[in-house]
N, C-alpha and C positions, 0 to 999 in steps of 0.2 A: 490428480497429481500432475497431469500434463500442463494445466493452466498455471500451477505454482512453479513448475519448472520453467515455463515461459517467462514468468515474472523474474525468476532468477537470472535468466539470460538477459533480460532488459536491464536488470540491476548492474550488469557488467558494462553497460554503456555509460554509466555515471562516471563523471570525472571528479567527483567529490573525494577529497583526501580523507575525510572523516568517516564516511559511511556510504555504502552503495545500496540503494533500495530500488526495487522494481515493482510495478503494479500493472495488473491486467483487469480490464472490464470484460465481462462475458455476458452475452445475451443468447438464449436458446442454444447453448452449448457451442457457441462460436465467439471468438475473440473480436470485440468491436473497438477496443481502444487499449493503448498501452502507455505507460509513462515511467520515467526514472528521475531520480533527483539530480539536480544540476542547476546551472545558472539559467536565467530567463532566456528565451529564444533570442538570438542575435547577439547576446553577450559572449565575451570570450570565456572559454572553459577555464576551470581552476588549474592553476599551475603550482600551487603550494605557497608561492610568494605572496599571494593576495589573501590567503586565509587569515582570519583573525587569530591573535595570539591566545585568546581565551577558549579556543576550540569550538566556538559557536558561530556558525555561518549565518549571516543575515540576508544573503542574496539568493540562496538556493530556493528553487521551487521544488516542493516535495513530489515524490512519485505519484501519490494518490491524486494530488491537485492536477498534475500534468495529465494523467489519464482521464480525469473528469473533464477538464477544459478542452481536451482534444476530441472528445466524443460529441458528435453533433446529430446522432440518430434519434429516432422517435421512441425507441423502446424504453419501457420501464421494466422493473423486475430484473435488474442487472445484478450480477454477482461480482464482487471485487476480490481478487487474489493479490496479496501484497507480501513481500518478503519479510517485513517487520510490522508489528502492530502499530497502528496509527498514533501519531502524537495528538495532543489535545486539539490543535488547530485543524488537522486533517480529519479527526473524528467529528468535529463540529461541521466541517464542510460536507462530509459524507451524510450526516443526519439532515442537514439543510437541503441537500441535493434531492432527496426524496425519491430517487429512482433506483437506489441500491437496496436489495432485499436482504443480503447477508454479506459478511466480510470473513475471509479466510486469511490467516497469517501464519508464518512459520516461526519467526523469531520474535520474542518479546522486546519491545523498545525499553530503554532504560527507565523511562518514567511511565508507570502504568495508568496514569490519569486519563489519557486519551482512550485507551481500549476500555477502561472501566466506564467512562462516559458513553461510548459507543454502544456497549453491551446493554445499556438501559433502554435503547431504542431499537436495536436490530439484533438478530442472531449473529454471534461471533464465534468462530471456530479456530482453534490452533491446529495446524497440520504438522505432524511429525515428519521427519525425513523419510520414514517408511510409508507415509501416506495415511496414517491413522488420523482421524478427526477427533478432537477433544472439544467438547462444548465448553466455551470459556466460562459461562456462569456456573455450571454444575461441576465442571472438572471431569465429567463422565466421558469415557471413550465411546464414540458412537459407531464408527465403522472404519473400514479401509476403503477409500474412495475407489 
């Protein structure tokens, strides 16, 4: 539960007006990288005036991608905790990265295609606010972390 709570804290760093998402990569029960969605490094933060009118941001880097790109360690067998289930692009990135063993998310993203794709390759778990783990594929409650 502590790793998901840490992802929630990093989600608060996002300046996106549409959605705030945080991600944490864990190796051997230690946080090794974090990310949140927002503009690329060096770009100005969102102010609302620059957001597209159709509510789709094309310049934001997603939390999962930020956490993966910021990690430069040698470990494999990483776990990813993310406040929302990954979109299709992030799911593909996670699968291609090949270092992540499982993904834990709290809130389902509006388009389930990403998490459905991801669950074909990795164990995926939804975490409830109480800390219960739900296996994404079976819908079975597994445990309280």
